[in-house]
C-alpha positions in Angstrom: 43.2 -61.0 105.3 39.6 -60.6 104.2 38.3 -57.9 101.9 37.8 -54.7 103.8 34.2 -53.8 104.6 32.9 -57.3 104.4 31.9 -58.7 107.8 32.8 -62.4 108.1 31.6 -64.8 110.8 33.9 -66.8 112.9 35.7 -69.5 110.7 33.9 -72.8 110.8 35.4 -76.3 110.4 32.9 -77.4 107.8 34.0 -77.5 104.1 31.4 -76.9 101.3 31.9 -77.8 97.7 30.3 -75.7 95.0 29.9 -77.2 91.5 29.7 -74.4 88.9 31.4 -71.0 88.9 28.6 -69.1 87.2 26.5 -66.4 88.9 24.6 -69.0 91.1 27.8 -70.7 92.3 29.7 -67.5 92.9 26.9 -66.0 94.9 26.6 -69.1 97.0 30.3 -69.2 97.5 30.3 -65.5 98.6 27.5 -66.0 101.1 28.9 -69.2 102.6 32.4 -67.8 102.9 31.0 -64.8 104.8 29.2 -67.2 107.1 32.6 -68.7 107.9 32.6 -71.9 105.9 35.6 -73.2 104.0 34.4 -73.0 100.4 35.9 -74.7 97.3 34.3 -73.9 93.8 34.8 -76.5 91.0 34.2 -75.6 87.4 34.9 -77.5 84.1 35.9 -74.4 82.3 39.4 -72.8 82.5 38.0 -69.5 83.6 35.3 -68.4 86.1 32.0 -66.9 85.3 30.1 -69.8 83.8 27.7 -68.7 81.0 28.6 -65.0 81.6 31.8 -66.1 79.9 30.8 -68.9 77.6 27.3 -67.8 76.4 26.8 -64.1 76.6 28.4 -62.4 73.6 31.3 -60.1 74.1 29.5 -57.1 72.7 27.0 -57.4 75.6 29.4 -58.1 78.5 33.0 -57.0 78.4 35.1 -59.8 80.0 37.0 -57.5 82.4 33.7 -56.9 84.2 33.7 -60.6 85.2 37.3 -60.4 86.4 36.4 -57.5 88.7 33.5 -59.4 90.2 35.8 -62.3 91.1 38.5 -60.4 92.9 36.6 -59.9 96.2 35.7 -63.6 96.2 39.4 -64.6 96.1 40.0 -62.1 99.0 37.4 -64.0 101.0 39.7 -67.0 100.9 37.4 -69.0 98.5 39.4 -71.7 96.7 38.8 -72.1 92.9 39.5 -75.3 91.1 39.1 -74.8 87.3 39.4 -77.2 84.4 37.8 -79.8 86.7 34.4 -81.3 85.8 32.8 -83.0 88.9 31.4 -86.3 87.9 30.9 -87.8 91.4 29.2 -85.8 94.2 29.3 -88.7 96.6 33.1 -88.8 96.3 33.2 -85.1 97.4 31.1 -85.9 100.4 33.3 -88.8 101.2 36.3 -86.5 100.8 35.3 -84.4 103.9 32.9 -81.9 102.3 29.9 -81.4 104.5 27.7 -80.3 101.7 27.7 -79.8 97.9 25.8 -77.0 96.2 25.0 -77.8 92.5 25.0 -74.6 90.4 25.6 -76.3 87.0 23.3 -74.0 85.0 21.3 -74.9 81.9 24.2 -75.8 79.6 22.5 -78.2 77.2 20.8 -76.8 74.1 17.8 -78.6 72.8 16.8 -79.7 69.3 13.4 -80.6 68.0 13.2 -84.2 66.8 13.0 -83.3 63.1 14.2 -85.3 60.2 17.9 -84.5 59.5 18.2 -82.5 62.8 21.4 -84.5 63.5 23.1 -83.2 60.4 26.5 -81.6 61.1 25.2 -78.3 59.8 22.4 -78.2 62.3 23.9 -76.6 65.4 22.9 -75.8 69.0 22.6 -72.3 70.5 25.0 -72.7 73.5 27.6 -74.7 71.6 27.9 -72.0 69.0 28.0 -69.2 71.5 30.5 -71.1 73.6 32.9 -71.6 70.7 32.7 -67.9 69.7 33.0 -66.7 73.4 36.1 -68.9 74.0 37.8 -67.4 71.0 37.5 -70.2 68.5 37.5 -68.9 64.9 34.0 -69.6 63.6 33.9 -68.3 60.1 30.4 -68.0 58.6 31.5 -66.0 55.5 29.1 -66.5 52.6 26.7 -68.7 54.7 23.0 -68.3 55.0 22.0 -68.9 58.7 18.6 -69.7 60.0 18.1 -69.5 63.8 15.1 -71.3 65.1 13.6 -69.7 68.2 12.3 -66.3 69.3 13.9 -65.6 72.7 16.9 -63.6 73.9 19.4 -66.5 73.3 18.1 -66.8 69.7 18.8 -63.1 69.3 22.3 -63.5 70.8 22.9 -66.4 68.3 21.6 -64.3 65.3 23.5 -61.2 66.2 26.7 -63.2 66.8 26.2 -64.9 63.4 26.1 -61.4 61.9 29.4 -60.6 63.6 30.9 -63.9 62.2 30.4 -62.6 58.7 27.3 -64.6 57.7 26.0 -63.5 54.3 22.4 -63.7 55.5 20.8 -64.3 59.0 17.1 -65.0 59.6 15.2 -66.0 62.7 12.0 -68.0 62.7 9.7 -68.9 65.7 6.2 -70.0 66.7 5.3 -66.7 68.2 4.0 -63.7 66.2 6.4 -60.7 65.8 4.4 -58.9 68.6 4.6 -61.8 71.1 8.2 -63.0 70.5 9.6 -63.6 74.0 12.9 -61.7 73.4 13.2 -58.2 74.7 11.8 -55.6 72.3 15.0 -53.6 72.1 17.0 -56.8 71.4 14.6 -57.6 68.5 14.9 -54.0 67.2 18.7 -54.0 67.4 18.8 -57.4 65.6 16.6 -56.0 62.8 18.8 -52.9 62.5 21.7 -55.2 62.0 20.0 -57.0 59.1 18.5 -60.0 60.8 15.3 -61.0 59.0 12.4 -62.0 61.3 10.1 -64.9 60.1 7.6 -65.4 62.9 4.3 -67.5 63.0 5.9 -70.8 61.9 6.2 -74.3 63.1 9.1 -76.5 61.8 8.7 -79.9 60.1 12.0 -81.0 58.7 15.6 -79.8 58.2 15.8 -80.2 54.4 18.8 -81.6 52.7 19.8 -81.4 49.1 22.6 -83.8 47.9 23.6 -84.4 51.5 23.9 -80.6 52.4 21.4 -78.6 54.5 19.3 -76.5 52.2 16.7 -75.1 54.6 13.8 -75.9 57.0 10.4 -77.0 55.9 7.7 -74.9 57.8 4.0 -74.3 58.1 2.4 -71.1 59.1 0.6 -71.2 62.5 -1.5 -69.1 64.8 0.2 -69.8 68.1 -1.6 -68.8 71.3 0.8 -70.2 73.9 1.5 -73.3 75.9 -1.2 -75.4 77.5 -0.9 -76.4 81.2 0.2 -79.9 79.9 3.2 -78.3 78.1 1.6 -78.9 74.7 1.1 -76.1 72.2 -2.1 -74.2 71.8 -2.1 -73.4 68.1 -3.7 -73.8 64.7 -1.6 -75.0 61.7 -2.4 -74.0 58.2 -1.3 -77.0 56.2 -1.8 -75.3 52.8 1.0 -72.8 53.7 3.8 -75.3 53.7 7.1 -73.8 52.4 10.9 -74.1 52.8 13.0 -71.3 54.4 16.4 -71.5 52.6 19.6 -71.8 54.7 22.8 -73.8 54.6 23.3 -73.6 58.4 20.5 -74.1 60.9 20.9 -73.2 64.6 18.4 -74.4 67.2 17.8 -71.8 70.0 14.5 -73.1 71.4 15.7 -73.3 75.0 18.1 -75.3 77.2 18.2 -77.4 80.3 20.7 -78.6 82.9 23.1 -81.5 82.3 22.5 -83.7 85.3 23.9 -86.9 83.8 26.6 -87.0 86.5 24.0 -87.5 89.2 22.9 -91.0 90.2 19.3 -91.8 89.3 18.1 -91.6 93.0 
């Protein structure tokens, strides 16, 4: 039977496929199931919750909270197919699904195209958070970590690196300390935990020494924001060039969706 207290419309014949079991996919599944549709949710991860589970650090979101959110969805008769990346939406539609709802999230971290950015010790925000969140042993003991970015995900990365035993964690970003996009309280908590803030900088190169990462070459800037064209409104001060030392660099400058599975049209 259905969860008590949830009104559900008459069952419909149409099946709907939802790709992605994060907040967007689970909300759509809930609403469609209550409208009477037969709903199947596909996700590439072994467990539900999407980035709640793979990107938000444990200290911010206890995992049993996610489990509790999912229980009523199962009671609505929604079917969950985990460990199953969907690579072909047309095949689902051919398979009798009347519609497919894409809730794939912004899973791909981004790097700036800097020299040496492809070095194995230059990591991506979500990849690092995912590995830690899924229980992989990521030991940063003795390492000096520099996180590039000033938003909440950058803070999550920095505070997680502290918890992985890094010897030193710094964050650097274009914005001034006052205008960093992360929440104030997140910034303050990170500083309390020993994260060093190095604002007002633009990045030129991931510096290597004898094949190993040794830091990031920066220039001080006065950053005023983004132009309507997407460009940066800022002044660089070339005489201020310097290297911020680190043996591990993690980009946290934003992320976007992976839509590589969709045909071009």
